[in-house]
N, C-alpha and C positions, 0 to 999 in steps of 0.2 A: 504494499500499499504506500502510496506517496505521502510525503509530509503534509500535514493539515495546514490550511491557511489559518490565520488568526481568527477570522470570523468563524470557520468551521470548528476550530478548537473551543471557542467560547461557546458556541451552540452546544457542542458535545459535552463540555463541562456542565452547563446548566442542565442538560438532560440527565446526565449521569447523577448529579446531586439530587434531582427530583426523584429518580428511579431508585437510587440507593438509599435515600431517606425512607421511602416506603418499605424497602426490604429491612431496614434497620428497625423501624417501628414494629413490624410484624415480628421480627425475631425477639425483640425486647419482651413481647407478650408470650412468647413460646419457649424460649431457651434460657435455662437457669444460668445466672451469672453473666450473661451477655450484656454489655453496656452500650457500645457504639461501634461504627465502622467508618473507614475512610478509604480514599483511593488516591493513587498517585500515578502519573504517566508522563513520559517524555514525548512531547509532540513530534520530535524528529525520529522517534522509534516506536510509533504507534502502529498497531496495537500490541506489539510484543512487550513493550515496557509497562503496560497496564498491570497494576497491583491493587487488589482490594484486600484490606486488612480488617479482620473481625476481631474486636477487642473485648476481653473478659476482665472482670475485676481481679480475679485470683488465678494463679497458675492451675490450681486444682480443678477449678470450674472449666477452664479451657481444655485441660486434658480429659475431663469427664465428657465434655461435649464432643470433642474430636473422636473420641472412642465410641460414641453412640450414634443413634439415628440423627441426632442434631447436626452432625457434620454433613450428612446428605442434604439436610433441610437448608443449611447455609449455602451450600453450593448450588442448590436449586434456586434459592432466592437470588444469589449472585447472577446466575444465568438468566433468569427472568428479568432482572433489572437491566442487564446488559442488552438483552434482546429488545426490551422496550425502548432503550436509548439508541437503538440502532447499531449497536456494536456487535459484530459477528466474530466469534473466536472458535477455533477447533476444539480446544481443550480448556474449558473455563477453570477447572481445578488448578491448572498450572499457574494461574493468575491470582489465586486466592491464598492468603496467609491468615494465621490465627496467632493472636498475641495476648498479652494481659497487662493491665496497669501495674501489677505487682512486679512483673519482669522489667518493664520500663523503668520503674522507680529504682530498682536494684541496679540495672545496668547503665542507665542514662540519666539518672536523677529526675525522672519524670518529664524529660525533654522528648516529646514525641517527634518534633521535627527532626532532631538529630537521629533518633532511632530509625525513623522510617527512611531517612536519607541513605543510611548505610545498609538497608535491606534490599 
């Protein structure tokens, strides 16, 4: 895929925020310990650079969710949000990460910008 124009990138970002916010709100009601999610992308390497990070309060909650049917639910919600935003990926799971506030606090002093930049 060619690099996105500024206008296309802005439109995509707005769509992603709306669709991922809906996925986030759904997950908060369904998945124990889930808090929020975010996404990052490099417009010069899109869609390969797209990463969606699902964040839990504690590592134990993250591990429990990833080891259960909740993981499939988060992947399905991610795929649905991307589809609604018009983003087509071959393997959604490759673009999804799971993390926790606890791990960020321990490793990066709670600085999510720094933590996500290195991932």
